[in-house]
Every structure is written in C-alpha cells, then in structure tokens.
C-alpha positions in Angstrom: 18.5 119.9 70.8 19.8 120.8 74.2 19.0 124.4 75.2 17.0 124.9 71.9 13.3 125.5 72.1 11.3 123.5 69.6 9.2 125.5 67.0 6.6 122.8 66.7 3.2 123.7 68.1 -0.3 122.3 67.8 -2.7 123.8 65.2 -6.3 123.2 64.4 -6.9 122.6 60.7 -10.1 123.0 58.8 -10.7 120.1 56.4 -12.9 119.3 53.5 -16.2 117.8 54.5 -16.0 114.1 55.5 -12.3 114.0 54.6 -10.7 114.4 58.0 -9.3 110.9 58.1 -7.8 111.3 54.6 -6.2 114.6 55.5 -4.8 113.1 58.7 -3.3 110.1 57.0 -1.7 112.2 54.3 -0.2 114.7 56.8 1.2 111.8 58.8 2.5 109.8 55.9 3.6 112.5 53.4 4.6 115.5 55.6 5.6 113.3 58.5 3.9 115.4 61.2 2.0 114.3 64.3 -1.8 114.5 63.9 -4.7 114.0 66.3 -8.0 113.2 64.6 -10.3 111.2 67.0 -13.2 109.4 65.4 -16.5 108.0 66.7 -18.3 104.9 65.6 -22.0 105.0 66.1 -25.2 103.3 65.0 -27.8 105.0 62.8 -31.0 104.0 61.1 -30.9 103.9 57.3 -33.3 102.8 54.7 -31.8 99.3 54.8 -31.8 99.0 58.6 -29.2 100.0 61.2 -25.7 100.6 60.1 -22.5 101.5 62.1 -20.8 104.7 60.8 -17.4 106.0 61.6 -17.1 109.8 61.6 -14.8 112.5 63.0 -15.4 113.4 66.6 -14.8 117.0 65.5 -16.4 117.1 62.0 -14.4 119.3 59.6 -11.4 119.6 61.9 -8.2 117.9 63.0 -5.2 118.9 65.0 -1.6 118.8 63.7 1.7 119.5 65.4 4.3 121.2 63.1 6.7 124.1 62.7 4.5 126.8 61.2 7.4 128.8 59.7 8.9 125.8 57.8 5.9 123.5 57.2 2.7 125.6 56.9 2.8 125.6 53.1 3.1 121.8 53.0 0.2 121.5 55.4 -2.1 123.9 53.8 -1.6 122.5 50.3 -2.0 118.9 51.5 -5.0 116.8 50.3 -8.1 117.4 52.3 -6.9 120.6 54.1 -8.8 123.9 53.6 -7.0 126.2 56.1 -5.3 126.7 59.4 -7.9 127.9 61.9 -7.2 131.3 63.4 -9.0 133.1 66.2 -8.1 136.7 67.0 -4.7 136.4 65.4 -3.9 133.2 67.3 -3.3 130.0 65.5 -1.6 127.9 68.2 -3.6 125.4 70.2 -2.0 125.0 73.7 -0.4 121.6 74.1 -2.1 120.9 77.4 -5.5 121.1 75.6 -4.5 118.3 73.2 -3.0 116.3 76.1 -6.3 116.7 78.1 -8.3 115.7 75.0 -6.2 112.6 74.5 -6.3 111.7 78.1 -10.1 111.9 78.2 -10.5 109.5 75.3 -9.7 105.8 75.7 -8.5 105.6 72.1 -8.6 107.5 68.8 -11.7 105.5 67.9 -14.6 105.8 70.3 -17.3 103.1 70.1 -20.6 104.7 71.0 -23.2 102.2 72.2 -26.4 101.6 70.2 -28.9 103.9 71.9 -31.8 101.7 70.8 -30.6 99.0 73.3 -30.8 101.3 76.4 -33.4 100.3 79.0 -36.4 102.6 78.6 -35.7 103.6 75.0 -38.7 104.1 72.8 -38.0 102.0 69.7 -39.5 101.2 66.4 -39.3 97.9 64.5 -37.5 98.5 61.2 -37.7 95.0 59.8 -39.7 91.8 60.0 -43.5 91.3 60.5 -43.7 94.0 63.2 -42.1 96.7 61.0 -43.4 100.2 61.8 -44.7 99.3 65.3 -43.4 101.1 68.4 -42.2 99.5 71.6 -40.2 100.2 74.8 -37.0 98.4 75.8 -37.3 96.6 79.1 -33.9 94.9 79.4 -30.8 93.9 77.5 -30.3 90.1 77.2 -26.9 88.5 77.9 -24.6 88.7 74.9 -25.9 92.1 73.8 -27.5 91.0 70.6 -31.1 90.7 71.9 -33.4 92.9 74.0 -36.6 92.4 75.9 -39.3 94.8 74.8 -42.8 95.8 75.7 -45.1 96.0 72.7 -48.7 97.3 72.8 -50.7 95.3 70.3 -54.5 95.2 70.0 -55.0 96.9 73.4 -52.7 94.5 75.2 -49.1 94.8 76.4 -46.9 92.0 75.3 -43.3 91.3 76.4 -41.1 89.7 73.8 -37.4 89.3 72.9 -36.1 90.6 69.6 -32.8 91.0 67.8 -31.2 94.5 68.2 -30.8 94.7 64.4 -34.6 94.7 64.1 -35.2 97.9 66.1 -34.0 101.5 66.0 -34.8 104.6 68.1 -38.3 105.8 67.3 -37.1 109.4 66.8 -34.5 108.5 64.2 -35.3 109.3 60.6 -33.6 107.5 57.7 
C-alpha cells in the first residue's frame, strides 16, 4: 500500500440498548473490522444484595474503523447496530480522539471501586441483623473485604467491623 491512502476511518455507531458488546463482537468476528467498545465494571445495590455489573462505558454506542464506501452496509445491517452516528453531515471520528481515549484507559474493561467502601461514605446495612440501619465508613481493613464503620445505636456511637457485602451506599435504591 505504498503511496496509497487508506479509506478506513473511525465511526461512532449507535447500538441497540445493552447490546454494545454483542455488536462489537459480531463486527470484529464477522465483518473483521477493528472495534473499540470500552466497558466498566461497577457495584450496585440490588434486591438480593450487592452485585457487580459490566456495562458499556458509552451506553448505546461503540466505535468501529472501516471503509465506509465498501463496508457501511455490512456494518449497518450487523446484529445490534442501529445506525452510524452523523453530526452536521460528518460521520468520521478523528483517529486522534480514539487514540487519546484508548491511552486514557488502562484496558477495555475498567474496574470501578465499590463506593460503599470509601472512607466517609454513608452506608446502609443490606443484610444481617442490622439490615436497614445507617452507618459511616471509618476505614478499610487490610485485604479489602472488611471495613470499620461507626454505627449510632440507642443513642451511642459504636465502632465495629463488617463485611463489605453487608453494606451499600445509603443513597442507592434497588
């Protein structure tokens, strides 16, 4: 390809809700194009306690590098893809934007820390005998699976240790 300019450019694709990872896998495997679909793993409170969820960092979107003229139909009609995003007649996402995004992320899967273990966090017990009571995190214990908390109970402040799976941020709603 000496002296020939490549026709491949980065494009932002709108995907079906919660199907970004499926669309990215299909584009990569079936159409054989480069995709960028970073994901984030985070902890959320559910009815059954805390669970770790993996979701797209950019919900409903992913980036793909392809030759628009020759591959746009294959891309648009691929599983999970709704459309190619266009703004003011421009479809191409500058390559430096994708490079900067990739460089700013340590990997394509970002592990977000559990916010209920941060010192000073207002938490609520979600299981056990203290379920429903509120407390404040004082310190993280070595190993990361336990925290020291300050609980106000019967007009007294009590310091105790608890497992991180027993607490969640007080502002979270299941």
